[in-house]
Every structure is written in C-alpha cells, then in structure tokens.
FIVO-255587 format. One record per residue (C-alpha): residue in one letter; x negated, y, z. Coordinates in steps of 0.1 Angstrom, whole numbers, plus 5000, padded with zeros to 4 digits. Layout:
# residues N
+----+------+------+------+
! aa !    u !    v !    w !
+----+------+------+------+
!  A !    X !    Y !    Z !
...
+----+------+------+------+
END
This chain:
# residues 523
+----+------+------+------+
! aa !    u !    v !    w !
+----+------+------+------+
!  M ! 4999 ! 4998 ! 5000 !
!  N ! 4973 ! 5022 ! 5008 !
!  K ! 4956 ! 5017 ! 4975 !
!  I ! 4990 ! 5028 ! 4956 !
!  I ! 4992 ! 5057 ! 4978 !
!  D ! 4955 ! 5066 ! 4969 !
!  N ! 4958 ! 5059 ! 4932 !
!  F ! 4992 ! 5080 ! 4932 !
!  Y ! 4977 ! 5113 ! 4947 !
!  H ! 4943 ! 5110 ! 4935 !
!  G ! 4931 ! 5141 ! 4934 !
!  Y ! 4956 ! 5152 ! 4960 !
!  N ! 4958 ! 5163 ! 4992 !
!  K ! 4975 ! 5136 ! 5007 !
!  T ! 4994 ! 5141 ! 5038 !
!  V ! 5002 ! 5177 ! 5027 !
!  A ! 5019 ! 5160 ! 4998 !
!  L ! 5034 ! 5126 ! 5019 !
!  A ! 5045 ! 5149 ! 5050 !
!  P ! 5070 ! 5176 ! 5031 !
!  K ! 5089 ! 5148 ! 5010 !
!  L ! 5095 ! 5125 ! 5041 !
!  L ! 5113 ! 5157 ! 5058 !
!  V ! 5130 ! 5162 ! 5031 !
!  I ! 5142 ! 5120 ! 5030 !
!  A ! 5146 ! 5123 ! 5067 !
!  L ! 5169 ! 5153 ! 5065 !
!  I ! 5191 ! 5133 ! 5035 !
!  L ! 5197 ! 5108 ! 5054 !
!  F ! 5205 ! 5126 ! 5084 !
!  V ! 5228 ! 5137 ! 5056 !
!  A ! 5244 ! 5109 ! 5044 !
!  I ! 5247 ! 5093 ! 5077 !
!  Y ! 5267 ! 5113 ! 5094 !
!  P ! 5278 ! 5131 ! 5069 !
!  D ! 5311 ! 5149 ! 5090 !
!  S ! 5284 ! 5166 ! 5115 !
!  A ! 5255 ! 5173 ! 5094 !
!  G ! 5273 ! 5206 ! 5085 !
!  Q ! 5285 ! 5210 ! 5120 !
!  K ! 5250 ! 5207 ! 5132 !
!  L ! 5231 ! 5226 ! 5108 !
!  L ! 5254 ! 5259 ! 5114 !
!  A ! 5250 ! 5252 ! 5146 !
!  A ! 5211 ! 5254 ! 5146 !
!  Q ! 5215 ! 5290 ! 5122 !
!  N ! 5238 ! 5301 ! 5149 !
!  W ! 5209 ! 5300 ! 5176 !
!  S ! 5182 ! 5311 ! 5150 !
!  T ! 5201 ! 5343 ! 5146 !
!  E ! 5208 ! 5347 ! 5176 !
!  T ! 5175 ! 5340 ! 5195 !
!  F ! 5150 ! 5352 ! 5167 !
!  G ! 5174 ! 5383 ! 5152 !
!  G ! 5152 ! 5413 ! 5166 !
!  W ! 5113 ! 5391 ! 5154 !
!  Y ! 5131 ! 5389 ! 5117 !
!  I ! 5143 ! 5428 ! 5114 !
!  Y ! 5108 ! 5438 ! 5130 !
!  V ! 5086 ! 5411 ! 5117 !
!  S ! 5103 ! 5424 ! 5079 !
!  L ! 5093 ! 5456 ! 5084 !
!  F ! 5061 ! 5452 ! 5095 !
!  Y ! 5057 ! 5435 ! 5060 !
!  V ! 5068 ! 5466 ! 5042 !
!  I ! 5042 ! 5489 ! 5065 !
!  C ! 5012 ! 5465 ! 5058 !
!  C ! 5021 ! 5459 ! 5021 !
!  L ! 5028 ! 5498 ! 5010 !
!  S ! 4995 ! 5509 ! 5030 !
!  L ! 4976 ! 5485 ! 5008 !
!  G ! 4983 ! 5503 ! 4981 !
!  L ! 4976 ! 5545 ! 4996 !
!  F ! 4950 ! 5543 ! 5010 !
!  N ! 4924 ! 5547 ! 4980 !
!  K ! 4894 ! 5524 ! 4996 !
!  T ! 4921 ! 5491 ! 4989 !
!  G ! 4945 ! 5504 ! 4961 !
!  K ! 4918 ! 5505 ! 4939 !
!  I ! 4906 ! 5471 ! 4946 !
!  K ! 4909 ! 5445 ! 4915 !
!  L ! 4925 ! 5410 ! 4924 !
!  G ! 4892 ! 5393 ! 4903 !
!  K ! 4864 ! 5403 ! 4889 !
!  E ! 4852 ! 5435 ! 4883 !
!  N ! 4852 ! 5435 ! 4846 !
!  E ! 4886 ! 5409 ! 4838 !
!  H ! 4914 ! 5421 ! 4821 !
!  P ! 4951 ! 5407 ! 4833 !
!  E ! 4958 ! 5375 ! 4812 !
!  F ! 4996 ! 5387 ! 4804 !
!  T ! 5014 ! 5421 ! 4788 !
!  T ! 5029 ! 5444 ! 4809 !
!  L ! 5061 ! 5433 ! 4794 !
!  S ! 5059 ! 5392 ! 4799 !
!  W ! 5040 ! 5407 ! 4837 !
!  L ! 5067 ! 5421 ! 4848 !
!  S ! 5092 ! 5398 ! 4829 !
!  M ! 5079 ! 5368 ! 4848 !
!  M ! 5076 ! 5380 ! 4887 !
!  F ! 5115 ! 5398 ! 4881 !
!  G ! 5132 ! 5365 ! 4870 !
!  A ! 5108 ! 5342 ! 4896 !
!  G ! 5115 ! 5366 ! 4923 !
!  I ! 5154 ! 5376 ! 4924 !
!  G ! 5165 ! 5368 ! 4884 !
!  I ! 5190 ! 5349 ! 4900 !
!  G ! 5200 ! 5369 ! 4925 !
!  M ! 5205 ! 5398 ! 4904 !
!  L ! 5234 ! 5374 ! 4887 !
!  T ! 5251 ! 5368 ! 4917 !
!  Y ! 5247 ! 5399 ! 4938 !
!  S ! 5247 ! 5427 ! 4916 !
!  T ! 5286 ! 5426 ! 4917 !
!  A ! 5289 ! 5407 ! 4953 !
!  E ! 5261 ! 5427 ! 4971 !
!  P ! 5285 ! 5465 ! 4959 !
!  I ! 5316 ! 5447 ! 4964 !
!  F ! 5313 ! 5429 ! 4993 !
!  H ! 5299 ! 5461 ! 5012 !
!  F ! 5322 ! 5484 ! 4995 !
!  A ! 5348 ! 5468 ! 5017 !
!  N ! 5327 ! 5459 ! 5053 !
!  N ! 5295 ! 5475 ! 5060 !
!  P ! 5281 ! 5489 ! 5095 !
!  D ! 5295 ! 5524 ! 5085 !
!  T ! 5328 ! 5510 ! 5084 !
!  I ! 5327 ! 5492 ! 5118 !
!  T ! 5312 ! 5519 ! 5136 !
!  G ! 5347 ! 5544 ! 5117 !
!  V ! 5323 ! 5565 ! 5097 !
!  S ! 5336 ! 5554 ! 5061 !
!  A ! 5368 ! 5541 ! 5053 !
!  A ! 5367 ! 5504 ! 5038 !
!  L ! 5377 ! 5502 ! 4995 !
!  N ! 5378 ! 5541 ! 4997 !
!  E ! 5357 ! 5564 ! 4980 !
!  N ! 5338 ! 5576 ! 5010 !
!  N ! 5324 ! 5547 ! 5013 !
!  V ! 5309 ! 5540 ! 4984 !
!  R ! 5272 ! 5554 ! 4989 !
!  N ! 5274 ! 5536 ! 5027 !
!  A ! 5279 ! 5506 ! 5010 !
!  Y ! 5251 ! 5512 ! 4980 !
!  K ! 5228 ! 5521 ! 5003 !
!  W ! 5235 ! 5489 ! 5026 !
!  A ! 5236 ! 5467 ! 4990 !
!  I ! 5199 ! 5485 ! 4980 !
!  F ! 5181 ! 5482 ! 5015 !
!  H ! 5182 ! 5438 ! 5008 !
!  Y ! 5169 ! 5442 ! 4977 !
!  A ! 5142 ! 5468 ! 4978 !
!  L ! 5112 ! 5475 ! 4994 !
!  H ! 5119 ! 5448 ! 5022 !
!  S ! 5119 ! 5417 ! 4997 !
!  W ! 5094 ! 5428 ! 4972 !
!  C ! 5067 ! 5437 ! 5002 !
!  I ! 5079 ! 5406 ! 5016 !
!  Y ! 5063 ! 5385 ! 4986 !
!  G ! 5040 ! 5410 ! 4975 !
!  I ! 5019 ! 5409 ! 5006 !
!  I ! 5012 ! 5371 ! 5002 !
!  G ! 5005 ! 5380 ! 4967 !
!  I ! 4980 ! 5404 ! 4972 !
!  S ! 4961 ! 5379 ! 5002 !
!  L ! 4965 ! 5350 ! 4977 !
!  A ! 4948 ! 5367 ! 4946 !
!  Y ! 4920 ! 5384 ! 4972 !
!  F ! 4916 ! 5355 ! 4988 !
!  S ! 4909 ! 5330 ! 4951 !
!  Y ! 4895 ! 5361 ! 4927 !
!  N ! 4872 ! 5375 ! 4945 !
!  R ! 4864 ! 5353 ! 4973 !
!  G ! 4864 ! 5321 ! 4953 !
!  M ! 4887 ! 5308 ! 4976 !
!  P ! 4918 ! 5275 ! 4967 !
!  L ! 4950 ! 5293 ! 4958 !
!  T ! 4967 ! 5278 ! 4994 !
!  I ! 4987 ! 5294 ! 5018 !
!  R ! 4959 ! 5284 ! 5044 !
!  S ! 4933 ! 5305 ! 5027 !
!  G ! 4948 ! 5337 ! 5034 !
!  L ! 4944 ! 5328 ! 5074 !
!  E ! 4906 ! 5315 ! 5069 !
!  P ! 4888 ! 5352 ! 5084 !
!  I ! 4912 ! 5345 ! 5113 !
!  F ! 4908 ! 5303 ! 5119 !
!  G ! 4877 ! 5296 ! 5103 !
!  K ! 4867 ! 5259 ! 5104 !
!  F ! 4903 ! 5250 ! 5115 !
!  M ! 4917 ! 5260 ! 5083 !
!  S ! 4900 ! 5230 ! 5065 !
!  G ! 4918 ! 5199 ! 5089 !
!  G ! 4947 ! 5191 ! 5105 !
!  L ! 4955 ! 5228 ! 5112 !
!  G ! 4955 ! 5245 ! 5072 !
!  N ! 4974 ! 5207 ! 5065 !
!  M ! 5004 ! 5223 ! 5090 !
!  T ! 5001 ! 5253 ! 5077 !
!  D ! 5004 ! 5242 ! 5041 !
!  I ! 5029 ! 5220 ! 5051 !
!  V ! 5055 ! 5245 ! 5064 !
!  S ! 5045 ! 5262 ! 5029 !
!  I ! 5063 ! 5240 ! 5009 !
!  L ! 5088 ! 5233 ! 5030 !
!  A ! 5102 ! 5270 ! 5031 !
!  T ! 5091 ! 5271 ! 4993 !
!  L ! 5116 ! 5240 ! 4994 !
!  V ! 5144 ! 5258 ! 5015 !
!  G ! 5144 ! 5290 ! 4999 !
!  L ! 5147 ! 5279 ! 4960 !
!  G ! 5171 ! 5257 ! 4977 !
!  V ! 5193 ! 5285 ! 4988 !
!  T ! 5186 ! 5298 ! 4951 !
!  I ! 5196 ! 5275 ! 4934 !
!  G ! 5226 ! 5262 ! 4952 !
!  Y ! 5245 ! 5297 ! 4942 !
!  G ! 5229 ! 5297 ! 4906 !
!  V ! 5249 ! 5269 ! 4901 !
!  S ! 5277 ! 5277 ! 4921 !
!  Q ! 5279 ! 5305 ! 4895 !
!  F ! 5270 ! 5285 ! 4868 !
!  S ! 5303 ! 5263 ! 4877 !
!  S ! 5327 ! 5293 ! 4878 !
!  G ! 5308 ! 5307 ! 4842 !
!  L ! 5318 ! 5273 ! 4828 !
!  F ! 5350 ! 5272 ! 4838 !
!  N ! 5360 ! 5312 ! 4831 !
!  I ! 5351 ! 5299 ! 4795 !
!  T ! 5366 ! 5270 ! 4787 !
!  G ! 5391 ! 5268 ! 4817 !
!  M ! 5382 ! 5229 ! 4828 !
!  E ! 5395 ! 5224 ! 4855 !
!  W ! 5369 ! 5204 ! 4872 !
!  L ! 5348 ! 5231 ! 4875 !
!  I ! 5363 ! 5242 ! 4904 !
!  D ! 5385 ! 5231 ! 4937 !
!  N ! 5422 ! 5237 ! 4945 !
!  E ! 5407 ! 5273 ! 4967 !
!  G ! 5391 ! 5284 ! 4935 !
!  R ! 5358 ! 5279 ! 4950 !
!  P ! 5334 ! 5260 ! 4927 !
!  S ! 5337 ! 5225 ! 4930 !
!  L ! 5313 ! 5201 ! 4944 !
!  T ! 5310 ! 5182 ! 4907 !
!  G ! 5308 ! 5210 ! 4887 !
!  Q ! 5277 ! 5224 ! 4911 !
!  V ! 5264 ! 5187 ! 4906 !
!  F ! 5268 ! 5187 ! 4868 !
!  G ! 5252 ! 5225 ! 4868 !
!  L ! 5220 ! 5212 ! 4893 !
!  V ! 5212 ! 5179 ! 4870 !
!  L ! 5213 ! 5198 ! 4843 !
!  I ! 5189 ! 5226 ! 4856 !
!  M ! 5162 ! 5203 ! 4871 !
!  T ! 5155 ! 5180 ! 4840 !
!  I ! 5147 ! 5214 ! 4818 !
!  S ! 5133 ! 5229 ! 4848 !
!  C ! 5113 ! 5191 ! 4848 !
!  V ! 5100 ! 5196 ! 4806 !
!  S ! 5095 ! 5230 ! 4814 !
!  A ! 5074 ! 5226 ! 4845 !
!  F ! 5050 ! 5202 ! 4829 !
!  T ! 5037 ! 5223 ! 4798 !
!  G ! 5028 ! 5249 ! 4825 !
!  I ! 5030 ! 5285 ! 4832 !
!  R ! 5015 ! 5295 ! 4795 !
!  K ! 5037 ! 5276 ! 4778 !
!  G ! 5072 ! 5275 ! 4793 !
!  I ! 5077 ! 5299 ! 4819 !
!  K ! 5062 ! 5328 ! 4803 !
!  W ! 5085 ! 5316 ! 4769 !
!  L ! 5114 ! 5317 ! 4792 !
!  S ! 5106 ! 5343 ! 4816 !
!  N ! 5104 ! 5367 ! 4781 !
!  I ! 5140 ! 5351 ! 4776 !
!  N ! 5151 ! 5361 ! 4803 !
!  M ! 5141 ! 5403 ! 4799 !
!  G ! 5159 ! 5399 ! 4766 !
!  L ! 5195 ! 5385 ! 4772 !
!  S ! 5192 ! 5405 ! 4807 !
!  L ! 5188 ! 5439 ! 4784 !
!  L ! 5218 ! 5430 ! 4765 !
!  L ! 5245 ! 5423 ! 4793 !
!  L ! 5234 ! 5454 ! 4805 !
!  L ! 5232 ! 5476 ! 4778 !
!  F ! 5276 ! 5464 ! 4774 !
!  F ! 5277 ! 5478 ! 4811 !
!  V ! 5256 ! 5510 ! 4799 !
!  F ! 5283 ! 5515 ! 4773 !
!  F ! 5316 ! 5500 ! 4781 !
!  G ! 5316 ! 5497 ! 4818 !
!  A ! 5315 ! 5531 ! 4844 !
!  T ! 5283 ! 5547 ! 4828 !
!  L ! 5291 ! 5584 ! 4842 !
!  F ! 5300 ! 5569 ! 4881 !
!  A ! 5268 ! 5542 ! 4878 !
!  L ! 5241 ! 5574 ! 4868 !
!  K ! 5254 ! 5591 ! 4900 !
!  T ! 5257 ! 5563 ! 4919 !
!  F ! 5218 ! 5555 ! 4910 !
!  F ! 5199 ! 5583 ! 4915 !
!  I ! 5222 ! 5590 ! 4950 !
!  T ! 5218 ! 5557 ! 4961 !
!  I ! 5177 ! 5567 ! 4962 !
!  W ! 5185 ! 5593 ! 4984 !
!  D ! 5203 ! 5574 ! 5007 !
!  Y ! 5184 ! 5546 ! 5011 !
!  L ! 5149 ! 5565 ! 5012 !
!  I ! 5166 ! 5585 ! 5042 !
!  S ! 5183 ! 5561 ! 5060 !
!  F ! 5157 ! 5537 ! 5059 !
!  P ! 5145 ! 5541 ! 5090 !
!  E ! 5172 ! 5540 ! 5111 !
!  M ! 5185 ! 5507 ! 5088 !
!  A ! 5150 ! 5492 ! 5091 !
!  I ! 5147 ! 5490 ! 5128 !
!  S ! 5180 ! 5486 ! 5138 !
!  V ! 5193 ! 5453 ! 5158 !
!  W ! 5231 ! 5448 ! 5172 !
!  K ! 5234 ! 5430 ! 5204 !
!  S ! 5270 ! 5419 ! 5216 !
!  N ! 5278 ! 5431 ! 5245 !
!  G ! 5310 ! 5427 ! 5251 !
!  T ! 5328 ! 5454 ! 5227 !
!  E ! 5343 ! 5446 ! 5198 !
!  T ! 5320 ! 5471 ! 5174 !
!  N ! 5288 ! 5451 ! 5188 !
!  S ! 5299 ! 5421 ! 5178 !
!  N ! 5314 ! 5428 ! 5146 !
!  L ! 5278 ! 5445 ! 5139 !
!  Q ! 5260 ! 5415 ! 5153 !
!  K ! 5280 ! 5396 ! 5129 !
!  W ! 5273 ! 5415 ! 5100 !
!  Q ! 5239 ! 5414 ! 5110 !
!  S ! 5231 ! 5380 ! 5110 !
!  A ! 5254 ! 5375 ! 5080 !
!  W ! 5232 ! 5398 ! 5061 !
!  S ! 5201 ! 5414 ! 5073 !
!  I ! 5192 ! 5382 ! 5089 !
!  F ! 5200 ! 5361 ! 5063 !
!  Y ! 5184 ! 5378 ! 5035 !
!  W ! 5150 ! 5386 ! 5054 !
!  A ! 5150 ! 5346 ! 5061 !
!  W ! 5159 ! 5340 ! 5027 !
!  W ! 5132 ! 5361 ! 5014 !
!  I ! 5105 ! 5352 ! 5039 !
!  A ! 5111 ! 5310 ! 5029 !
!  F ! 5112 ! 5324 ! 4991 !
!  A ! 5078 ! 5343 ! 4999 !
!  P ! 5056 ! 5310 ! 4992 !
!  F ! 5065 ! 5301 ! 4960 !
!  V ! 5071 ! 5338 ! 4945 !
!  G ! 5042 ! 5351 ! 4967 !
!  L ! 5014 ! 5322 ! 4948 !
!  F ! 5030 ! 5327 ! 4919 !
!  L ! 5027 ! 5367 ! 4911 !
!  A ! 4993 ! 5360 ! 4926 !
!  R ! 4989 ! 5336 ! 4900 !
!  V ! 5000 ! 5358 ! 4876 !
!  S ! 4983 ! 5389 ! 4887 !
!  R ! 4949 ! 5383 ! 4883 !
!  G ! 4926 ! 5413 ! 4865 !
!  R ! 4951 ! 5442 ! 4878 !
!  T ! 4938 ! 5463 ! 4909 !
!  I ! 4962 ! 5463 ! 4946 !
!  R ! 4982 ! 5499 ! 4936 !
!  E ! 4989 ! 5487 ! 4899 !
!  Y ! 5002 ! 5455 ! 4921 !
!  I ! 5021 ! 5478 ! 4938 !
!  M ! 5036 ! 5497 ! 4912 !
!  G ! 5048 ! 5463 ! 4889 !
!  A ! 5055 ! 5439 ! 4915 !
!  I ! 5073 ! 5466 ! 4942 !
!  F ! 5085 ! 5499 ! 4934 !
!  I ! 5093 ! 5489 ! 4892 !
!  P ! 5114 ! 5457 ! 4901 !
!  S ! 5137 ! 5476 ! 4930 !
!  L ! 5147 ! 5501 ! 4906 !
!  I ! 5154 ! 5474 ! 4881 !
!  T ! 5175 ! 5460 ! 4915 !
!  L ! 5191 ! 5491 ! 4916 !
!  F ! 5200 ! 5496 ! 4876 !
!  W ! 5219 ! 5463 ! 4881 !
!  F ! 5235 ! 5473 ! 4909 !
!  A ! 5243 ! 5509 ! 4899 !
!  F ! 5262 ! 5503 ! 4864 !
!  V ! 5272 ! 5461 ! 4868 !
!  G ! 5283 ! 5465 ! 4908 !
!  G ! 5295 ! 5502 ! 4898 !
!  T ! 5319 ! 5492 ! 4871 !
!  A ! 5335 ! 5461 ! 4894 !
!  I ! 5341 ! 5494 ! 4929 !
!  D ! 5356 ! 5518 ! 4895 !
!  L ! 5381 ! 5488 ! 4888 !
!  E ! 5389 ! 5487 ! 4922 !
!  L ! 5392 ! 5519 ! 4931 !
!  S ! 5413 ! 5534 ! 4896 !
!  G ! 5438 ! 5500 ! 4902 !
!  V ! 5429 ! 5484 ! 4874 !
!  A ! 5412 ! 5451 ! 4895 !
!  Q ! 5437 ! 5452 ! 4922 !
!  G ! 5421 ! 5433 ! 4944 !
!  A ! 5411 ! 5409 ! 4918 !
!  I ! 5378 ! 5415 ! 4924 !
!  V ! 5370 ! 5423 ! 4960 !
!  N ! 5389 ! 5388 ! 4968 !
!  A ! 5372 ! 5365 ! 4939 !
!  D ! 5347 ! 5339 ! 4958 !
!  I ! 5311 ! 5351 ! 4954 !
!  S ! 5306 ! 5330 ! 4925 !
!  A ! 5336 ! 5342 ! 4904 !
!  Q ! 5334 ! 5385 ! 4910 !
!  L ! 5313 ! 5388 ! 4881 !
!  F ! 5332 ! 5367 ! 4857 !
!  K ! 5366 ! 5388 ! 4871 !
!  T ! 5348 ! 5418 ! 4862 !
!  I ! 5335 ! 5413 ! 4827 !
!  N ! 5371 ! 5399 ! 4827 !
!  L ! 5386 ! 5429 ! 4836 !
!  F ! 5363 ! 5461 ! 4812 !
!  I ! 5367 ! 5442 ! 4781 !
!  S ! 5385 ! 5427 ! 4755 !
!  P ! 5394 ! 5389 ! 4759 !
!  T ! 5375 ! 5382 ! 4730 !
!  M ! 5344 ! 5396 ! 4741 !
!  A ! 5346 ! 5386 ! 4773 !
!  I ! 5339 ! 5350 ! 4763 !
!  F ! 5308 ! 5363 ! 4747 !
!  L ! 5298 ! 5381 ! 4776 !
!  S ! 5302 ! 5346 ! 4796 !
!  V ! 5285 ! 5331 ! 4775 !
!  L ! 5254 ! 5356 ! 4773 !
!  V ! 5256 ! 5349 ! 4812 !
!  V ! 5258 ! 5314 ! 4816 !
!  V ! 5227 ! 5313 ! 4795 !
!  L ! 5215 ! 5335 ! 4815 !
!  L ! 5217 ! 5319 ! 4844 !
!  I ! 5200 ! 5285 ! 4829 !
!  T ! 5169 ! 5306 ! 4822 !
!  F ! 5170 ! 5324 ! 4851 !
!  L ! 5177 ! 5291 ! 4871 !
!  V ! 5151 ! 5269 ! 4852 !
!  T ! 5121 ! 5298 ! 4858 !
!  S ! 5134 ! 5296 ! 4896 !
!  A ! 5128 ! 5261 ! 4894 !
!  D ! 5100 ! 5251 ! 4879 !
!  S ! 5084 ! 5283 ! 4889 !
!  G ! 5084 ! 5263 ! 4924 !
!  I ! 5077 ! 5230 ! 4909 !
!  L ! 5040 ! 5241 ! 4901 !
!  V ! 5036 ! 5264 ! 4929 !
!  M ! 5044 ! 5227 ! 4951 !
!  N ! 5017 ! 5210 ! 4933 !
!  T ! 4993 ! 5233 ! 4938 !
!  L ! 5003 ! 5233 ! 4973 !
!  A ! 4995 ! 5195 ! 4978 !
!  S ! 4967 ! 5195 ! 4954 !
!  G ! 4949 ! 5223 ! 4969 !
!  G ! 4951 ! 5249 ! 4948 !
!  N ! 4946 ! 5229 ! 4915 !
!  T ! 4969 ! 5251 ! 4893 !
!  K ! 4959 ! 5229 ! 4860 !
!  K ! 4971 ! 5198 ! 4882 !
!  R ! 5002 ! 5192 ! 4866 !
!  E ! 5011 ! 5155 ! 4857 !
!  L ! 5045 ! 5143 ! 4847 !
!  K ! 5049 ! 5113 ! 4878 !
!  H ! 5045 ! 5141 ! 4901 !
!  I ! 5069 ! 5174 ! 4891 !
!  I ! 5093 ! 5141 ! 4884 !
!  L ! 5092 ! 5132 ! 4915 !
!  W ! 5093 ! 5161 ! 4932 !
!  G ! 5125 ! 5179 ! 4912 !
!  L ! 5142 ! 5143 ! 4923 !
!  L ! 5136 ! 5158 ! 4957 !
!  F ! 5149 ! 5187 ! 4953 !
!  S ! 5179 ! 5182 ! 4935 !
!  I ! 5191 ! 5153 ! 4958 !
!  M ! 5186 ! 5174 ! 4989 !
!  I ! 5206 ! 5200 ! 4974 !
!  A ! 5231 ! 5179 ! 4965 !
!  A ! 5233 ! 5157 ! 4998 !
!  L ! 5233 ! 5195 ! 5018 !
!  L ! 5257 ! 5210 ! 4991 !
!  M ! 5288 ! 5175 ! 5003 !
!  A ! 5273 ! 5182 ! 5038 !
!  G ! 5288 ! 5219 ! 5038 !
!  G ! 5286 ! 5234 ! 5007 !
!  M ! 5266 ! 5270 ! 5012 !
!  D ! 5265 ! 5270 ! 5047 !
!  S ! 5246 ! 5241 ! 5049 !
!  L ! 5222 ! 5253 ! 5028 !
!  R ! 5218 ! 5283 ! 5041 !
!  S ! 5216 ! 5272 ! 5077 !
!  V ! 5189 ! 5248 ! 5065 !
!  M ! 5173 ! 5282 ! 5050 !
!  I ! 5172 ! 5302 ! 5081 !
!  V ! 5158 ! 5278 ! 5101 !
!  G ! 5132 ! 5264 ! 5082 !
!  A ! 5118 ! 5303 ! 5073 !
!  L ! 5112 ! 5310 ! 5113 !
!  P ! 5080 ! 5290 ! 5111 !
!  F ! 5067 ! 5305 ! 5083 !
!  S ! 5073 ! 5346 ! 5093 !
!  L ! 5048 ! 5335 ! 5119 !
!  I ! 5017 ! 5330 ! 5090 !
!  L ! 5033 ! 5353 ! 5065 !
!  A ! 5023 ! 5383 ! 5094 !
!  L ! 4991 ! 5368 ! 5103 !
!  M ! 4986 ! 5371 ! 5065 !
!  P ! 4978 ! 5413 ! 5062 !
!  V ! 4960 ! 5409 ! 5092 !
!  A ! 4933 ! 5380 ! 5081 !
!  L ! 4929 ! 5402 ! 5047 !
!  V ! 4925 ! 5435 ! 5059 !
!  K ! 4900 ! 5415 ! 5087 !
!  T ! 4886 ! 5410 ! 5053 !
!  I ! 4881 ! 5444 ! 5029 !
!  L ! 4865 ! 5460 ! 5059 !
!  Q ! 4842 ! 5437 ! 5068 !
!  N ! 4835 ! 5436 ! 5030 !
!  K ! 4828 ! 5477 ! 5038 !
+----+------+------+------+
END
C-alpha cells in the first residue's frame, strides 16, 4: 500500500496532499451517515463561530486592508518589483486584469450585482436604526454604501496581501510558491516540517470551502437561468428556488469542463476563458448601460464612491452585540449574515485567489499590483452594482417590478430584472448570455482552484499537472459540494466555510508581518 501511495504521489508532499482529502472524505461520510442532523450541526457550528469570533473577523479584515494599502503607498515598498529587475510581465494588462477579476469575484458579480443592492435596499443597519426607510428612495444611498463595503477594499486587499507576499518570497527570494513560504521569516526552520505542512493543509482546506460556496451559488444561479430560458420545471422546486437536481446537473457539467481546462494550465485554458469572460461581461453590461436605468446608475456610481469613503472608518470598526434590545439583536443578525459572512468568505477564498494572483503578476511592481488588483476591480465591481443593481432598484421604485425582484430567490433576481426591463425575445438572449458567462466564470474559478491546490500539494511546483490528480481533486470537490447541498443547501456550505476560514485568518494576519520584516532587513 505504501509503495502504491508513494508512486501515486511521486513529486508531491504526501502529508499535504493526503490530509485534506481524508478530511473532506470524513465530512462527506458524516453528511451521508447523518443526513437529517448534519445540516443542523453545521448551522450550530456557524452560529458559535460568528458569536465568538465575529469581532475578530471585523478587526483582522481591517488590518489586512491597512497593511495592503500601506505597501503600495510607501515609496520604498511600492516600487519593489515582484521578480527580477529586468523581468517584464508575463501577461498583457488586459489578460492580467481579466484573469484576476474572473478568479477573484466574477461569479459574485452575476449573483450579487442585483442581490446585494436589492437586499440592502430592503434591510441594512440604517433601516434597522431608523435612519432611512426600507424600500424607499431615501434608502438608496445607504443600500449602496453597505453593498460596496463588502466588495471593494476589504475583499481585494484580503486577496492582495497574500498575493504580494507569495509573489515576493517566490520571485524575489527564490522560495517555493506555497503559503508556508510567507511565514518562513517568522518561524524559520519550523516551516520545513510539521508546522509548514499544517499551514499548507489549512490553506487547501480554506480553498476547498471558500471555492465550494462560490461554486454553490454559481450552480444555483445556473439552474435558475436554465429555467428562465427553457421553463423546465425540474430545475426549480415548489418554492421557486433551484432544485437539487438542477444544482447537481450544473455541478457535474462545470467540474467536467474545469478538469479539462485545469490540465491545459494557465497560459492556455484559464487565460483563454478569462478573456472570454471579459468580452461577455462587457456585452452584458452594455445592455444595462443602453437599456437600463442609465442616469440613475451614473448618479449612483459617483455618489456611492463618496459615501463609501466617508463612511468607511465607521463601517469598518463597528461590531454589534446583542444586548437584549431588539435593535442591537437585529444589527448583530445582519452583521453575522452579511459582513462576517463576507469576511470569512474572502479569507477562505484568499489562498486560492492570492496564490493565483501571485502566479500571474510576476514582473509587476507592488504599486502597479495594488492599482491593478485592488482599485480597478473595486471600481469595476461598483460599476456592476450601479448599472445592474440600479436597474433592479429603479424597477422597484417605479412600481414596474411590484416586488417581483425583491421577493425572488437570490439566484433568480438577475433574471427577474432582465425579464422586466427588456423585451421577451431579448430577455431570452440575455439569459442565455448570463448562463454562458456563468459557465465560463465557474470553470475559470474551479480550474484555477484545482491548479492552486495541486501547486500547494506539490510543494509549489506550478508545472505539476498530472491528469489523475486533477481528476481526483475535481471528484472530491464535486462530491463535497453535492453532499452539503443535500444536507442543507447553501446554508450548509456557508456554515462549513465560516468555520473553515477561522484557522487561515490567523495565518493571513501573520503574512504581512513576515513580509515587512523581510523587506526591512533587506534595506
């Protein structure tokens, strides 16, 4: 048996490659053996996590933002090139931006460009405290302020800090492209043994659960999109939500394509798909720009930038605790369901996105990286929110929607908006475009994630792409998502992700400390 394992994992760190798989298998078996109670137990673990560590998530995420922006702000760090002095970027700027956006947040735009503004239009901390009224025009600015709060600096700085760290230690210091390399300046030789293995194992697990939530939302919207196009009732359940059959169908399709794309590597499959993503995204946005609530969106875009910047300090440090009053209890519930959920999601997603950003950013300075990986994606995200979400809010304010968008399942809100603001024929065309875009975004994220996990398991070898390992990761990943969807739908996936992100949040907090320590020593 040992010889078979040795042959199968030749060139890999067997501990790092095997441990996450065994833990995932244990989770799958737990869900399979206790299908009725698994979802409840996972939800209880999530509630305990958010109540106990909610403040930690809020403050440590702000720490990531401060560290990341500071690296670009100061001249001594900002001008450092991630690579040798004479190296040029491997990818064109357009391909670089499209790959970063597609891997980092592309799927979220299709689900949340409508859902995020609409949800906060109906409920946010300002409506809870009585500052503005739900579903009222005076709540639009507050809705957008909270919506972009979750998708701008925090998300991209969480990704960015790990990307800068890994790129610097790998390309400038000649260390392997693994998470453990980012902690070596603090722990030294211990990172070559058990502590280093544990670091990479935690990173793989975080990637699995973070990507699992992303894929889960993606296949849910895929099912709703197919229903909007075809009307096939097996794609939704009696309550109008994506059916389990539809979600699993989408999952099998996406993961099959992803394994093929992952085998071709970054320069072929992922780059090609990312460029397609950018083109299709631009086409979709143009429909909203020309036929949607354009003036409303433009006004919202610029006002939101101002509101976000002046409100950022207060939003970033607020931690609400239930003190027995209804207002505080509602504020805590909102923060747990939104801000804490998002910070956990971005942290869990960070090993995958950060390592991927490092992989495609060689030859760029830290300041250039900050501009391209943080500020530009933040503005692109707001543009999506303003035009897509703004059209949805305008339809509700004008009375055209009559609650059809607000009351729809999160996976169907974009399609409800499309059906209401454009002709039936064009609505079908746009729905097809969204479904195709979903597939390309999902495949880009999934195959990038598989490559990242494979890289971590092989000790940082970015060229290790054996088909058998890619298929194995794809199978385990797919079965895990399907099992959790069966146990409790997206709630189970969310629960596993929020708990699973905790260990990596500490690793991520130490990485900028190690990076600054090394840079200062080299000056």
